[in-house]
N, C-alpha and C positions, 0 to 999 in steps of 0.2 A: 476660448469661450468656457464659461464655467457651467458645471452641470448642476441642475436643480433637482432635488430629490422630493418626493411626497413626505408628509408626516408619517412616522413610523406606522401608526394606525391605520393609514391609509393604503399601505403596502399590502400586496397579497400575502395571505398566510403561508403560501409555499416560499415566497422570497424571504420571509422571515425565518422560516425553519431552516433553510439553507444557511443562513447567518449563524444560526444557533449551533447547527451541526457542525460547520467548520470551526467553531470555537470549542466546542466540547469534545471532539474526537480524540484529542490527545489526552485530556483527563480522563476520559472514559476508558482509554486503553489501559492506563493505570489501574483503574479500578477492577477491569476485568481480570488483569494478571494478578491482582490480590486475591479476587474470588478463585481464580483458577489454583492459587497456591493454597487456599484454603481447602479445595477439593483433594489436591494433591496430598495435604496432610491426612485426609481421612481415609484414603485408599492406598492399598499396597502397590507397589510399582510393578508394571508389567513389562518386563524387558523386550518381550517380542514386539509388543505394540509401540514401545519407545523406539525401537530399532526401524520399525515399518514407518514410523512418522518422518524420519529422516528423507524419506522419498519425496515429499512435499515440502518440508521445512528448508532442506538445502537449496532446491531449485528456487524457492520464494525468495529466499535471502539473496541469492546470487541475482536474480531478476531485479530486485531493488536496488542492489549494489550497482549493477550495470546501467540502470535508469538513472540513479543519482550521479553517477560519473558521466552521463552524457547530458542531461538536460540543463538548459540555462533559464531558469523560472523568470518568467514575465519580461524576458529580454529577446528571447527567439523562439520561433516555432520548430522545435526539435523534431526532426524526421528521420534521424538515423539511430544506429544501435538498436535497442529493443523498441524504440518508438516507430521502427520500420515494420513492426510485427503487429504491435497492439497500441492505441492510443493511451493507455493507462496502465503502463508496465508497473508503476509503483503500486497501485490498488491491487493489481492481479498478484503481485509478490506478497502483498500483505494478506490477501485471501488464502493462497497457498499456505503461507506459514501459520495462520490461525487454523486452517483445516488439518495441518500436520499436527499441530498441539492438541487438537480435538481428537484425533486418532491415538495420540499417545496416552491420554487419559481415559479413553474409552467411556466416557460419560455423555450419552446421546443427548440427554435434555440439555446440558451446558453447551454441547455442540450447536443444538437448534437455536439456544439463546444466542450464542456469538453470530450465528448466520443471521438470525433476525436484527441483531445490533448491526452488522454491516449493511444490511438493505436499508435500514431506516436512516443511518448516518451517511453512508457513502453514496448511495445513488443520488440524494439531492446536492452532495458535495460536487460530484462528477458533472451533473446538469450544469450547476453554476459555474464550473470552471470552464466547461465547453462553450458557454453563453460567452464568457470573457474572451477565450482564445478566438472565437468567431469575429467578435467585435474588435478585436486587437489585430489580428493577423489575417489579410486578405486571402491567404493560400489555405487557410484552414478548411474551408469547405471542400475543396478538391483533395487535401489530404485524408479528411473524414470519409470521403467516398472511397478510398482504396484501402484504408486501414481501419480495422474493426476497434470497437470500443474496448471490449476485454478479451474475448476468446482469440488468440493470436491467429496470424496467418501462418501456413506452414513455410512460406517464403517471404523474403523482404519485399516490401514494395518498392518499386523503381521510381525513386523520387530525386536522385541526385543530378541528373543531367537535364533537367527541364521537364521530364516525363511526369505529367499530373499535378506540375506546379506552375502556374501561370506566368508567363513571360514578366519579368520586371517585379515580381512579387517580393516584398521587402521583409527583412527580419525572418529568413528561413535559415535554420542551422545548415551548415555545409561541412560539418565534421565528417570525415569519412567513416564509413561503416566499421563498428568496432573502436571507434576513437575514444577510448576510455580516458577520462582525466581524474587522477589521483587527487589533484587539487579541489575539484568540484565534489568528489566524495565526502573529502574532508570537510568542505564549506557546508555541505548539506547535513553533515554530522551523521551520516548513515551508518558509522560503525556503531551507532547506539542500538541499531536493530540487532546486530550480531552480538553485541553484548547481552542485550535483553534475552535473546533465544539462548545463549550459553547459561546465564542465571537460571532461567525456566527448566532447563535440561538438568543442571545440578539439583534444583528443587526436586524434580520426579525422581531422581535417583538417590538423593541422600535426605531429604527433608524429613520424611515419615521416620527412617531409621535414626535420625539425629533426635528428633523429639522423643521417640521411645527411649533412647538411651538416656536422655535427660529425665525423663519421668521415672525411669528404673533407679537412676543414681540417686535422685533427691527424695524418693520415699522414704 
């Protein structure tokens, strides 16, 4: 049976913003990185702050990597690995990473701007994704009652042997806990997050000294 959609102007504004947020979140990330590097060039490096930032950035990247190597997007309701602790480990990992880079720069207005951007962009995206999962996978309601949206559980939800998942529920991932797949990690190109973080750290450490060297050399 075909789906019939209302004309765009008749759709709720909230629905339209979710579509916009989904499309602009990646380009906006690049814009934010450019603004971040502009601020890096204006400020001397703070080695202690950069070191402390790793406390947030490394777990954030690790969480994203684990989630990317576990999730089978749009094919299964993944309930294992980091998805047994939080429903949105990818977004939680992104938030931890962004918070870490805010610490590294010690620019609180920029940190507030990044936090506001996450709220405006990611909250509608998360709401839209959960609506899709609820409509697609019958087990999602039971899963969402046991696993929090962002703040993770301290222990994994018991979802593997039928507990919490209705009998006969289809399309639920049965990968054993910790069943990381390097093929999925590569398929989702999650290595780009680690590469981007490495480049930002190089910028934090060497961008301003490099610019000062070039200005001094060509005066």
